[in-house]
N, C-alpha and C positions, 0 to 999 in steps of 0.2 A: 424539421429538425434546426436547431439553433446554432449559429456559427460561434456565438459565445462558448456554448457547451463544448464544440469540436475542438475550439483553441485550448479550452482548459484541459481536455483530454489529451491532446497533443503535447501540451506543456508539462503535464504531470506523469504521463504514462510510463516513462523509464524509472522514475522514483516509485510509482506504485507497484511495479513489478518487483524493484528491489526490495521494497518493504515487507513483501510476503515470502520472500525466498526462504526455503527449508522449512515451511509451513504447508498445511493443506488448505490454506485460505486462497480463494480465486481472486486474481487481480481485477476481473471484470466486477465482482462483487465490492471489493474495496473501492474501486473508482466510482461505482454507482453511489456507494455511501457517502464518499468524499463530495460528489456533486450535490447531493442533498443536503448533507450536514454543514457544507461551507456557504451555502447560500444565503443571502439576506440583503439588507439595504446598505448601500454605501453611505459615506458621509454627508451625501446629498438627498438622501431618502429615495435613490433609485435602486430597485431590486437588481441583484446580479449573482452570478455564480462565482464562489470565492470571494465574495464581497462582504460576509457576514462580519458582525463586530468583533467576535473572537478571532477571525483570521486577521482582520486589520491590526487588532491591538496585541495578539498574541501568537500570530502564525499557528493558531490552533484550528486546523481544518475539521476537526469531528467534535467540537464542543465538549471535549473531556475536562470535567471539573476538577480542581485542586482538591482532593479530600486529605485527611490526616496522614495518609500514606505518602503522598507525594511530597518529595524533598526539593524539588526545583523550584524555579521562579513562577510566582504566579500574580494574576492580575484580578482586581474586583471590577466587575462588569454588571450592568443593570441587567436583571432578569425577571420583570414584573409578571411574565406568563408561568414563571416557576413556583409562583407563590411567595417568593422573597423579593425585595427590592434589588439585592445584590447577591451575586454568587462569585466565588474565586475560581478561576480557570487556569489550567496549566499554560505556562509559556514556553515556546519552543524557539530555538535559533533559526530554524529553517523548516520548510515544508516537509521535506524528507523526514527529519526528527519527529515532525507530528504523526506522519504516516506510520513510522517504525513503532512510536509509543502506543498507537491505535492498535497495532498487531500485538504488542505485550499486553496491552489491557485486556484484550480479547483472550488470550492465552491465560492470564492470570487470574481470571473470573470463572470459578467453576461451573456456572449455570451455562457458560456457552459450550462447554465440554459436555455437560450433562443432556443438553438438548440437541446435541448431534452436529454443531457447527463445524467440527474438524473431522467429522467422518463422513461428511456429504459428498456425494459423488459427481454432483453436477452444481454449476452456480445457483439455479433454480431451487435445488434442494437446500442450499446454504442460506439463501434469503428466507425460506421458511423456517429454518432452524434459529436464525437470528430473530425472527419474529416471535417464535415459541420461547425463546430465551429472555424476551423483554427487552431487546435492545432499544425499541422506541415504543412510546405510547400509542402511536398511531395503528389503528387496525389495518390499514392499508399500505404498511411500510414494505412488506415483502412485495407487494404488487407493484409499488412505485420503482423499487429497485429492478424488478423483471422488466418493467416497461422501458427503463433507462438502457439496461443491458442489450434489449432487443432493438431499440430505436437507433442506438448508436453503435452497434455491432462490437460491443465490448468483449466478447468472447475471443476475439482476435488478440487481446492482451494475454489471455490464457494460453493460446497457442505459442505466442512469442516467448512465454515464461518457458514452456516445455522446450522450445527451440533454444532458448539461451542455455538450459541446463544441459542438453544434448552437446551444444558447442564447447561449453566447458569441459565437459567429459572427454569429448574428442579432442581438444586441444591437450588435455592432461595426458590421455593415452598416446597421442603422437609423440609427445615430450619423452615419455617413458620408452616407447620403441626406439626413439632417436638415440637416447642416453645408451640403452642396451646394445644398439648397433655399433655406436661409437667405442664402447668399451670392448666390444668383441673384436673389432678391428683396429685397436689402438696402435699395434705394432705396424701395420700397413699404413696408418695416418701419419705417424711419426716418420715412416720412410718418405711418404709424399712430401712433407713438410720439409725435411732435409733436402729433398731434391729442388725445392722451390727456393731454398736460401741461395744468395748470390756467392 
């Protein structure tokens, strides 16, 4: 296991979880995608996680290109492997903005829904659905995602999401109970407050 990858996961875990809230996307899968898609050579030619050209120039962690539908900022980057010398990429102010837009990108493209990305019951099923939908040209994309999920225990992020959702509802539920209790005993509370006045 790589300390560089572990540090990347720790640094981005909370935002990855945030970026998939209220969707059926697994944080574990999103993190694995982010590790793969953001990797590349830094300005000194050294390979690293989160060091790819699109990350450095545009905070674009998933390599999402700026087509005609994109109304935000964009930047031209060298992409000789794509068959074009230059391609335009979406520019984001923060890593979280990149993660959120990646979620929107998946939700907005019918092929991901049609291939079962949003009805997958497990992270493994979701990686296979992404592969079927043609997210990557690599025939080993699903296998690579599953490898990262397993090697770095990324399913813990899925549990954290469930725990956070439970915590939110627990806090909201507690607030409702406290408000109702206060309303029911408002007369008694007023009397207590009167007694405390000098």
